[in-house]
N, CA, C and O atoms as a printed pandas DataFrame, in Angstrom:
     atom_number atom_name residue_name chain_id  residue_number  x_coord  y_coord  z_coord
0              1         N          MET        A               1   19.719    6.094   -3.758
1              2        CA          MET        A               1   19.670    7.198   -2.848
2              3         C          MET        A               1   18.242    7.327   -2.292
3              4         O          MET        A               1   17.271    7.304   -3.048
4              5         N          GLU        A               2   18.132    7.460   -0.997
5              6        CA          GLU        A               2   16.833    7.613   -0.370
6              7         C          GLU        A               2   16.442    9.085   -0.342
7              8         O          GLU        A               2   17.287    9.966   -0.176
8              9         N          THR        A               3   15.155    9.332   -0.508
9             10        CA          THR        A               3   14.612   10.681   -0.459
10            11         C          THR        A               3   13.535   10.723    0.612
11            12         O          THR        A               3   12.638    9.880    0.625
12            13         N          ASN        A               4   13.615   11.683    1.495
13            14        CA          ASN        A               4   12.633   11.829    2.567
14            15         C          ASN        A               4   11.461   12.686    2.111
15            16         O          ASN        A               4   11.585   13.507    1.201
16            17         N          PHE        A               5   10.316   12.476    2.765
17            18        CA          PHE        A               5    9.172   13.354    2.576
18            19         C          PHE        A               5    8.501   13.558    3.930
19            20         O          PHE        A               5    8.600   12.712    4.819
20            21         N          ALA        A               6    7.819   14.692    4.075
21            22        CA          ALA        A               6    7.104   14.983    5.318
22            23         C          ALA        A               6    5.916   15.877    5.013
23            24         O          ALA        A               6    5.951   16.707    4.104
24            25         N          PHE        A               7    4.863   15.687    5.797
25            26        CA          PHE        A               7    3.665   16.516    5.708
26            27         C          PHE        A               7    3.286   16.933    7.118
27            28         O          PHE        A               7    3.442   16.165    8.067
28            29         N          VAL        A               8    2.790   18.151    7.246
29            30        CA          VAL        A               8    2.354   18.630    8.554
30            31         C          VAL        A               8    0.891   19.054    8.473
31            32         O          VAL        A               8    0.400   19.471    7.424
32            33         N          ALA        A               9    0.216   18.936    9.606
33            34        CA          ALA        A               9   -1.143   19.441    9.753
34            35         C          ALA        A               9   -1.066   20.602   10.735
35            36         O          ALA        A               9   -0.446   20.495   11.794
36            37         N          GLU        A              10   -1.694   21.700   10.376
37            38        CA          GLU        A              10   -1.662   22.887   11.222
38            39         C          GLU        A              10   -3.069   23.337   11.568
39            40         O          GLU        A              10   -4.011   23.158   10.796
40            41         N          GLU        A              11   -3.184   23.921   12.742
41            42        CA          GLU        A              11   -4.424   24.564   13.141
42            43         C          GLU        A              11   -4.057   25.844   13.875
43            44         O          GLU        A              11   -3.303   25.822   14.848
44            45         N          ASN        A              12   -4.593   26.950   13.405
45            46        CA          ASN        A              12   -4.306   28.266   13.984
46            47         C          ASN        A              12   -2.798   28.528   14.058
47            48         O          ASN        A              12   -2.302   29.067   15.047
48            49         N          GLY        A              13   -2.079   28.141   13.005
49            50        CA          GLY        A              13   -0.643   28.392   12.940
50            51         C          GLY        A              13    0.209   27.478   13.792
51            52         O          GLY        A              13    1.421   27.673   13.892
52            53         N          GLU        A              14   -0.409   26.480   14.408
53            54        CA          GLU        A              14    0.315   25.544   15.272
54            55         C          GLU        A              14    0.344   24.161   14.618
55            56         O          GLU        A              14   -0.673   23.694   14.106
56            57         N          ILE        A              15    1.497   23.514   14.634
57            58        CA          ILE        A              15    1.593   22.160   14.093
58            59         C          ILE        A              15    0.917   21.203   15.065
59            60         O          ILE        A              15    1.264   21.146   16.245
60            61         N          VAL        A              16   -0.066   20.445   14.544
61            62        CA          VAL        A              16   -0.814   19.509   15.391
62            63         C          VAL        A              16   -0.615   18.062   14.957
63            64         O          VAL        A              16   -1.025   17.136   15.656
64            65         N          GLY        A              17    0.019   17.871   13.791
65            66        CA          GLY        A              17    0.276   16.517   13.314
66            67         C          GLY        A              17    1.362   16.515   12.272
67            68         O          GLY        A              17    1.618   17.523   11.613
68            69         N          ILE        A              18    2.006   15.358   12.127
69            70        CA          ILE        A              18    3.087   15.234   11.146
70            71         C          ILE        A              18    3.178   13.797   10.663
71            72         O          ILE        A              18    2.929   12.853   11.412
72            73         N          ALA        A              19    3.538   13.653    9.401
73            74        CA          ALA        A              19    3.817   12.339    8.818
74            75         C          ALA        A              19    5.175   12.436    8.133
75            76         O          ALA        A              19    5.471   13.423    7.460
76            77         N          HIS        A              20    5.993   11.410    8.309
77            78        CA          HIS        A              20    7.334   11.399    7.729
78            79         C          HIS        A              20    7.605   10.030    7.127
79            80         O          HIS        A              20    7.217    9.004    7.686
80            81         N          GLY        A              21    8.274   10.027    5.988
81            82        CA          GLY        A              21    8.645    8.759    5.356
82            83         C          GLY        A              21    9.782    8.966    4.386
83            84         O          GLY        A              21   10.385   10.036    4.312
84            85         N          ARG        A              22   10.057    7.905    3.641
85            86        CA          ARG        A              22   11.149    8.000    2.665
86            87         C          ARG        A              22   10.909    7.036    1.508
87            88         O          ARG        A              22   10.243    6.010    1.650
88            89         N          PHE        A              23   11.471    7.399    0.366
89            90        CA          PHE        A              23   11.477    6.536   -0.807
90            91         C          PHE        A              23   12.813    5.821   -0.835
91            92         O          PHE        A              23   13.855    6.436   -0.613
92            93         N          VAL        A              24   12.788    4.538   -1.106
93            94        CA          VAL        A              24   14.015    3.745   -1.143
94            95         C          VAL        A              24   14.538    3.760   -2.576
95            96         O          VAL        A              24   14.195    2.909   -3.396
96            97         N          GLY        A              25   15.370    4.746   -2.845
97            98        CA          GLY        A              25   15.956    4.883   -4.169
98            99         C          GLY        A              25   14.880    4.914   -5.235
99           100         O          GLY        A              25   13.819    5.505   -5.035
100          101         N          GLY        A              26   15.144    4.288   -6.351
101          102        CA          GLY        A              26   14.167    4.193   -7.430
102          103         C          GLY        A              26   13.439    2.864   -7.422
103          104         O          GLY        A              26   12.927    2.427   -8.452
104          105         N          SER        A              27   13.388    2.221   -6.274
105          106        CA          SER        A              27   12.834    0.866   -6.174
106          107         C          SER        A              27   11.311    0.809   -6.257
107          108         O          SER        A              27   10.747   -0.257   -6.502
108          109         N          GLY        A              28   10.645    1.936   -6.058
109          110        CA          GLY        A              28    9.188    1.939   -6.023
110          111         C          GLY        A              28    8.628    1.658   -4.641
111          112         O          GLY        A              28    7.412    1.569   -4.471
112          113         N          LEU        A              29    9.500    1.518   -3.653
113          114        CA          LEU        A              29    9.082    1.267   -2.276
114          115         C          LEU        A              29    9.165    2.553   -1.465
115          116         O          LEU        A              29   10.166    3.267   -1.503
116          117         N          ALA        A              30    8.080    2.835   -0.723
117          118        CA          ALA        A              30    8.073    3.941    0.231
118          119         C          ALA        A              30    7.928    3.342    1.623
119          120         O          ALA        A              30    7.189    2.378    1.823
120          121         N          ILE        A              31    8.637    3.921    2.575
121          122        CA          ILE        A              31    8.539    3.487    3.969
122          123         C          ILE        A              31    7.977    4.649    4.772
123          124         O          ILE        A              31    8.580    5.720    4.847
124          125         N          LEU        A              32    6.813    4.423    5.370
125          126        CA          LEU        A              32    6.217    5.427    6.240
126          127         C          LEU        A              32    6.854    5.272    7.609
127          128         O          LEU        A              32    6.634    4.271    8.291
128          129         N          GLY        A              33    7.637    6.254    8.009
129          130        CA          GLY        A              33    8.357    6.185    9.274
130          131         C          GLY        A              33    7.450    6.394   10.467
131          132         O          GLY        A              33    7.508    5.640   11.438
132          133         N          TRP        A              34    6.610    7.419   10.397
133          134        CA          TRP        A              34    5.664    7.648   11.478
134          135         C          TRP        A              34    4.631    8.689   11.119
135          136         O          TRP        A              34    4.835    9.550   10.263
136          137         N          ILE        A              35    3.511    8.575   11.810
137          138        CA          ILE        A              35    2.463    9.596   11.814
138          139         C          ILE        A              35    2.206    9.903   13.276
139          140         O          ILE        A              35    2.025    8.995   14.086
140          141         N          GLY        A              36    2.190   11.173   13.608
141          142        CA          GLY        A              36    1.891   11.567   14.978
142          143         C          GLY        A              36    0.929   12.735   14.993
143          144         O          GLY        A              36    1.051   13.666   14.197
144          145         N          VAL        A              37   -0.028   12.679   15.905
145          146        CA          VAL        A              37   -0.993   13.760   16.079
146          147         C          VAL        A              37   -1.004   14.129   17.560
147          148         O          VAL        A              37   -1.081   13.257   18.424
148          149         N          HIS        A              38   -0.927   15.411   17.841
149          150        CA          HIS        A              38   -0.959   15.887   19.226
150          151         C          HIS        A              38   -2.205   15.320   19.916
151          152         O          HIS        A              38   -3.287   15.326   19.330
152          153         N          PRO        A              39   -2.065   14.833   21.145
153          154        CA          PRO        A              39   -3.206   14.199   21.836
154          155         C          PRO        A              39   -4.481   15.045   21.871
155          156         O          PRO        A              39   -5.581   14.499   21.790
156          157         N          THR        A              40   -4.350   16.357   21.989
157          158        CA          THR        A              40   -5.522   17.234   22.018
158          159         C          THR        A              40   -6.307   17.187   20.709
159          160         O          THR        A              40   -7.509   17.450   20.692
160          161         N          TYR        A              41   -5.628   16.854   19.616
161          162        CA          TYR        A              41   -6.247   16.893   18.296
162          163         C          TYR        A              41   -6.543   15.506   17.730
163          164         O          TYR        A              41   -6.946   15.388   16.573
164          165         N          GLN        A              42   -6.351   14.469   18.517
165          166        CA          GLN        A              42   -6.631   13.118   18.031
166          167         C          GLN        A              42   -8.133   12.897   17.902
167          168         O          GLN        A              42   -8.937   13.572   18.545
168          169         N          ASN        A              43   -8.488   11.937   17.057
169          170        CA          ASN        A              43   -9.894   11.582   16.780
170          171         C          ASN        A              43  -10.666   12.703   16.093
171          172         O          ASN        A              43  -11.878   12.832   16.263
172          173         N          LYS        A              44   -9.948   13.514   15.314
173          174        CA          LYS        A              44  -10.578   14.593   14.557
174          175         C          LYS        A              44  -10.288   14.460   13.059
175          176         O          LYS        A              44  -10.536   15.390   12.291
176          177         N          GLY        A              45   -9.765   13.307   12.648
177          178        CA          GLY        A              45   -9.508   13.073   11.233
178          179         C          GLY        A              45   -8.159   13.557   10.741
179          180         O          GLY        A              45   -7.887   13.486    9.542
180          181         N          ILE        A              46   -7.312   14.043   11.621
181          182        CA          ILE        A              46   -6.013   14.576   11.196
182          183         C          ILE        A              46   -5.089   13.445   10.749
183          184         O          ILE        A              46   -4.442   13.554    9.708
184          185         N          GLY        A              47   -5.020   12.370   11.518
185          186        CA          GLY        A              47   -4.197   11.226   11.124
186          187         C          GLY        A              47   -4.661   10.653    9.799
187          188         O          GLY        A              47   -3.844   10.301    8.949
188          189         N          LYS        A              48   -5.972   10.560    9.621
189          190        CA          LYS        A              48   -6.541   10.059    8.365
190          191         C          LYS        A              48   -6.122   10.947    7.199
191          192         O          LYS        A              48   -5.700   10.450    6.156
192          193         N          ALA        A              49   -6.240   12.257    7.378
193          194        CA          ALA        A              49   -5.863   13.191    6.310
194          195         C          ALA        A              49   -4.379   13.090    5.981
195          196         O          ALA        A              49   -3.997   13.126    4.812
196          197         N          LEU        A              50   -3.545   12.964    7.005
197          198        CA          LEU        A              50   -2.106   12.822    6.759
198          199         C          LEU        A              50   -1.808   11.527    6.015
199          200         O          LEU        A              50   -1.017   11.523    5.071
200          201         N          LEU        A              51   -2.430   10.432    6.428
201          202        CA          LEU        A              51   -2.197    9.150    5.756
202          203         C          LEU        A              51   -2.659    9.211    4.304
203          204         O          LEU        A              51   -1.973    8.707    3.415
204          205         N          GLU        A              52   -3.799    9.816    4.058
205          206        CA          GLU        A              52   -4.288    9.944    2.681
206          207         C          GLU        A              52   -3.335   10.787    1.837
207          208         O          GLU        A              52   -3.132   10.498    0.658
208          209         N          LYS        A              53   -2.756   11.817    2.427
209          210        CA          LYS        A              53   -1.773   12.649    1.712
210          211         C          LYS        A              53   -0.523   11.839    1.376
211          212         O          LYS        A              53    0.024   11.961    0.280
212          213         N          VAL        A              54   -0.075   11.015    2.318
213          214        CA          VAL        A              54    1.087   10.155    2.070
214          215         C          VAL        A              54    0.799    9.195    0.921
215          216         O          VAL        A              54    1.622    9.043    0.018
216          217         N          ILE        A              55   -0.361    8.550    0.950
217          218        CA          ILE        A              55   -0.722    7.589   -0.101
218          219         C          ILE        A              55   -0.772    8.284   -1.456
219          220         O          ILE        A              55   -0.235    7.772   -2.438
220          221         N          GLU        A              56   -1.412    9.445   -1.513
221          222        CA          GLU        A              56   -1.501   10.213   -2.760
222          223         C          GLU        A              56   -0.109   10.592   -3.270
223          224         O          GLU        A              56    0.174   10.467   -4.461
224          225         N          HIS        A              57    0.753   11.053   -2.371
225          226        CA          HIS        A              57    2.108   11.452   -2.751
226          227         C          HIS        A              57    2.900   10.257   -3.290
227          228         O          HIS        A              57    3.620   10.380   -4.282
228          229         N          CYS        A              58    2.764    9.119   -2.641
229          230        CA          CYS        A              58    3.488    7.926   -3.086
230          231         C          CYS        A              58    3.009    7.479   -4.460
231          232         O          CYS        A              58    3.814    7.065   -5.294
232          233         N          ARG        A              59    1.705    7.560   -4.700
233          234        CA          ARG        A              59    1.180    7.226   -6.033
234          235         C          ARG        A              59    1.756    8.170   -7.091
235          236         O          ARG        A              59    2.197    7.736   -8.155
236          237         N          THR        A              60    1.743    9.454   -6.779
237          238        CA          THR        A              60    2.259   10.469   -7.702
238          239         C          THR        A              60    3.727   10.232   -8.024
239          240         O          THR        A              60    4.174   10.486   -9.142
240          241         N          GLU        A              61    4.473    9.745   -7.041
241          242        CA          GLU        A              61    5.901    9.500   -7.226
242          243         C          GLU        A              61    6.190    8.139   -7.867
243          244         O          GLU        A              61    7.352    7.765   -8.030
244          245         N          GLY        A              62    5.144    7.404   -8.226
245          246        CA          GLY        A              62    5.333    6.147   -8.940
246          247         C          GLY        A              62    5.640    4.939   -8.070
247          248         O          GLY        A              62    6.155    3.937   -8.565
248          249         N          CYS        A              63    5.339    5.018   -6.804
249          250        CA          CYS        A              63    5.583    3.872   -5.917
250          251         C          CYS        A              63    4.588    2.755   -6.195
251          252         O          CYS        A              63    3.455    3.007   -6.605
252          253         N          HIS        A              64    5.013    1.538   -5.971
253          254        CA          HIS        A              64    4.104    0.397   -6.085
254          255         C          HIS        A              64    3.741   -0.171   -4.713
255          256         O          HIS        A              64    2.834   -0.996   -4.607
256          257         N          LYS        A              65    4.447    0.266   -3.653
257          258        CA          LYS        A              65    4.199   -0.279   -2.324
258          259         C          LYS        A              65    4.612    0.729   -1.256
259          260         O          LYS        A              65    5.632    1.409   -1.370
260          261         N          ILE        A              66    3.774    0.801   -0.204
261          262        CA          ILE        A              66    4.110    1.560    1.003
262          263         C          ILE        A              66    4.150    0.560    2.149
263          264         O          ILE        A              66    3.241   -0.257    2.295
264          265         N          THR        A              67    5.185    0.619    2.950
265          266        CA          THR        A              67    5.289   -0.281    4.092
266          267         C          THR        A              67    5.537    0.538    5.363
267          268         O          THR        A              67    6.067    1.648    5.307
268          269         N          LEU        A              68    5.147   -0.026    6.500
269          270        CA          LEU        A              68    5.322    0.651    7.779
270          271         C          LEU        A              68    5.414   -0.394    8.887
271          272         O          LEU        A              68    5.067   -1.559    8.693
272          273         N          TYR        A              69    5.877    0.034   10.024
273          274        CA          TYR        A              69    5.895   -0.808   11.224
274          275         C          TYR        A              69    5.072   -0.102   12.285
275          276         O          TYR        A              69    5.159    1.117   12.432
276          277         N          THR        A              70    4.282   -0.850   13.019
277          278        CA          THR        A              70    3.510   -0.292   14.115
278          279         C          THR        A              70    3.459   -1.292   15.260
279          280         O          THR        A              70    3.833   -2.454   15.103
280          281         N          LEU        A              71    2.999   -0.834   16.393
281          282        CA          LEU        A              71    2.866   -1.698   17.561
282          283         C          LEU        A              71    1.454   -2.292   17.597
283          284         O          LEU        A              71    0.486   -1.575   17.341
284          285         N          PRO        A              72    1.318   -3.564   17.904
285          286        CA          PRO        A              72   -0.018   -4.158   17.954
286          287         C          PRO        A              72   -0.907   -3.544   19.028
287          288         O          PRO        A              72   -2.130   -3.637   18.928
288          289         N          VAL        A              73   -0.334   -2.926   20.045
289          290        CA          VAL        A              73   -1.137   -2.303   21.095
290          291         C          VAL        A              73   -1.720   -0.949   20.668
291          292         O          VAL        A              73   -2.590   -0.408   21.351
292          293         N          LEU        A              74   -1.250   -0.407   19.557
293          294        CA          LEU        A              74   -1.774    0.864   19.054
294          295         C          LEU        A              74   -2.987    0.591   18.166
295          296         O          LEU        A              74   -2.943    0.792   16.952
296          297         N          ILE        A              75   -4.050    0.139   18.782
297          298        CA          ILE        A              75   -5.237   -0.329   18.055
298          299         C          ILE        A              75   -5.820    0.751   17.136
299          300         O          ILE        A              75   -6.166    0.432   15.999
300          301         N          PRO        A              76   -5.947    2.017   17.571
301          302        CA          PRO        A              76   -6.464    3.026   16.639
302          303         C          PRO        A              76   -5.588    3.176   15.392
303          304         O          PRO        A              76   -6.108    3.360   14.291
304          305         N          ALA        A              77   -4.281    3.099   15.555
305          306        CA          ALA        A              77   -3.380    3.206   14.399
306          307         C          ALA        A              77   -3.542    1.997   13.485
307          308         O          ALA        A              77   -3.650    2.150   12.269
308          309         N          VAL        A              78   -3.560    0.807   14.057
309          310        CA          VAL        A              78   -3.733   -0.409   13.251
310          311         C          VAL        A              78   -5.046   -0.334   12.479
311          312         O          VAL        A              78   -5.085   -0.661   11.293
312          313         N          ASN        A              79   -6.122    0.095   13.140
313          314        CA          ASN        A              79   -7.423    0.208   12.464
314          315         C          ASN        A              79   -7.389    1.244   11.348
315          316         O          ASN        A              79   -7.986    1.034   10.292
316          317         N          LEU        A              80   -6.701    2.355   11.567
317          318        CA          LEU        A              80   -6.564    3.375   10.528
318          319         C          LEU        A              80   -5.881    2.793    9.303
319          320         O          LEU        A              80   -6.339    2.987    8.177
320          321         N          TYR        A              81   -4.787    2.080    9.521
321          322        CA          TYR        A              81   -4.064    1.488    8.395
322          323         C          TYR        A              81   -4.924    0.446    7.678
323          324         O          TYR        A              81   -4.951    0.410    6.448
324          325         N          LEU        A              82   -5.613   -0.385    8.422
325          326        CA          LEU        A              82   -6.483   -1.396    7.812
326          327         C          LEU        A              82   -7.571   -0.747    6.959
327          328         O          LEU        A              82   -7.849   -1.210    5.853
328          329         N          LYS        A              83   -8.186    0.319    7.464
329          330        CA          LYS        A              83   -9.246    1.024    6.731
330          331         C          LYS        A              83   -8.743    1.627    5.433
331          332         O          LYS        A              83   -9.519    1.856    4.505
332          333         N          HIS        A              84   -7.443    1.883    5.366
333          334        CA          HIS        A              84   -6.866    2.474    4.164
334          335         C          HIS        A              84   -6.160    1.447    3.275
335          336         O          HIS        A              84   -5.365    1.808    2.408
336          337         N          GLY        A              85   -6.454    0.178    3.498
337          338        CA          GLY        A              85   -5.972   -0.860    2.593
338          339         C          GLY        A              85   -4.630   -1.469    2.933
339          340         O          GLY        A              85   -4.106   -2.263    2.152
340          341         N          PHE        A              86   -4.059   -1.125    4.070
341          342        CA          PHE        A              86   -2.818   -1.775    4.491
342          343         C          PHE        A              86   -3.164   -3.157    5.039
343          344         O          PHE        A              86   -4.205   -3.345    5.668
344          345         N          VAL        A              87   -2.288   -4.107    4.794
345          346        CA          VAL        A              87   -2.492   -5.460    5.305
346          347         C          VAL        A              87   -1.259   -5.871    6.112
347          348         O          VAL        A              87   -0.138   -5.488    5.778
348          349         N          PRO        A              88   -1.471   -6.647    7.170
349          350        CA          PRO        A              88   -0.317   -7.144    7.927
350          351         C          PRO        A              88    0.483   -8.120    7.076
351          352         O          PRO        A              88   -0.073   -9.053    6.496
352          353         N          GLU        A              89    1.777   -7.901    7.008
353          354        CA          GLU        A              89    2.672   -8.815    6.299
354          355         C          GLU        A              89    3.446   -9.697    7.254
355          356         O          GLU        A              89    3.809  -10.823    6.915
356          357         N          ALA        A              90    3.700   -9.186    8.448
357          358        CA          ALA        A              90    4.500   -9.966    9.401
358          359         C          ALA        A              90    4.206   -9.498   10.815
359          360         O          ALA        A              90    3.968   -8.316   11.063
360          361         N          TYR        A              91    4.229  -10.442   11.728
361          362        CA          TYR        A              91    4.169  -10.142   13.155
362          363         C          TYR        A              91    5.567  -10.411   13.691
363          364         O          TYR        A              91    6.041  -11.547   13.654
364          365         N          LEU        A              92    6.213   -9.396   14.176
365          366        CA          LEU        A              92    7.609   -9.488   14.596
366          367         C          LEU        A              92    7.676   -9.515   16.111
367          368         O          LEU        A              92    7.630   -8.469   16.759
368          369         N          ARG        A              93    7.785  -10.698   16.674
369          370        CA          ARG        A              93    7.771  -10.883   18.124
370          371         C          ARG        A              93    9.099  -10.431   18.733
371          372         O          ARG        A              93   10.172  -10.893   18.346
372          373         N          LYS        A              94    8.993   -9.519   19.691
373          374        CA          LYS        A              94   10.154   -8.973   20.409
374          375         C          LYS        A              94   11.235   -8.503   19.430
375          376         O          LYS        A              94   12.417   -8.803   19.593
376          377         N          GLU        A              95   10.799   -7.760   18.414
377          378        CA          GLU        A              95   11.675   -7.327   17.325
378          379         C          GLU        A              95   12.685   -6.274   17.775
379          380         O          GLU        A              95   13.894   -6.486   17.675
380          381         N          TRP        A              96   12.190   -5.145   18.270
381          382        CA          TRP        A              96   13.062   -4.052   18.713
382          383         C          TRP        A              96   12.759   -3.789   20.175
383          384         O          TRP        A              96   11.596   -3.760   20.575
384          385         N          TRP        A              97   13.776   -3.600   20.957
385          386        CA          TRP        A              97   13.647   -3.267   22.381
386          387         C          TRP        A              97   12.747   -4.260   23.126
387          388         O          TRP        A              97   12.078   -3.904   24.096
388          389         N          ASN        A              98   12.746   -5.511   22.653
389          390        CA          ASN        A              98   11.952   -6.573   23.281
390          391         C          ASN        A              98   10.440   -6.314   23.175
391          392         O          ASN        A              98    9.661   -6.759   24.018
392          393         N          VAL        A              99   10.047   -5.587   22.124
393          394        CA          VAL        A              99    8.650   -5.208   21.902
394          395         C          VAL        A              99    8.173   -5.816   20.585
395          396         O          VAL        A              99    8.926   -5.882   19.614
396          397         N          ASP        A             100    6.914   -6.260   20.560
397          398        CA          ASP        A             100    6.321   -6.798   19.338
398          399         C          ASP        A             100    5.972   -5.674   18.367
399          400         O          ASP        A             100    5.559   -4.589   18.778
400          401         N          PHE        A             101    6.144   -5.949   17.067
401          402        CA          PHE        A             101    5.789   -5.016   16.004
402          403         C          PHE        A             101    4.985   -5.749   14.945
403          404         O          PHE        A             101    5.062   -6.971   14.822
404          405         N          ILE        A             102    4.215   -4.988   14.184
405          406        CA          ILE        A             102    3.531   -5.508   13.003
406          407         C          ILE        A             102    4.083   -4.754   11.803
407          408         O          ILE        A             102    4.158   -3.525   11.818
408          409         N          LYS        A             103    4.464   -5.476   10.777
409          410        CA          LYS        A             103    4.824   -4.846    9.499
410          411         C          LYS        A             103    3.573   -4.878    8.646
411          412         O          LYS        A             103    2.994   -5.939    8.415
412          413         N          MET        A             104    3.154   -3.694    8.173
413          414        CA          MET        A             104    1.967   -3.585    7.340
414          415         C          MET        A             104    2.349   -2.929    6.019
415          416         O          MET        A             104    3.240   -2.082    5.964
416          417         N          SER        A             105    1.656   -3.337    4.953
417          418        CA          SER        A             105    1.960   -2.767    3.638
418          419         C          SER        A             105    0.698   -2.550    2.838
419          420         O          SER        A             105   -0.333   -3.185    3.059
420          421         N          LYS        A             106    0.818   -1.629    1.903
421          422        CA          LYS        A             106   -0.254   -1.337    0.948
422          423         C          LYS        A             106    0.362   -1.303   -0.437
423          424         O          LYS        A             106    1.371   -0.631   -0.655
424          425         N          TRP        A             107   -0.238   -2.024   -1.376
425          426        CA          TRP        A             107    0.214   -2.021   -2.758
426          427         C          TRP        A             107   -0.626   -1.019   -3.526
427          428         O          TRP        A             107   -1.852   -1.001   -3.414
428          429         N          LEU        A             108    0.047   -0.187   -4.308
429          430        CA          LEU        A             108   -0.633    0.867   -5.043
430          431         C          LEU        A             108   -0.905    0.477   -6.483
431          432         O          LEU        A             108   -1.476    1.264   -7.238
């Protein structure tokens, strides 16, 4: 059974960022579905804080691996993941909707 998790970042009572993912049963694998930060609030450390919260939560839940998919053109996102220890596992050419994706993972 999969279990979802989500974290939000707020400023002045307004949601400015969100991270969502899921645990794949009791397998020890977490899949980070997405992190999004409102454009007005980007480059202020909100995405970093959300990602760190996800990593901490996955460790607490006993995961051994977090995996995600991102677009190679999203350079700030790719750099954020790299800085936090994620490594590219696969380059998926024209994977979904004829668009390239990168599968990245972090082992805990």
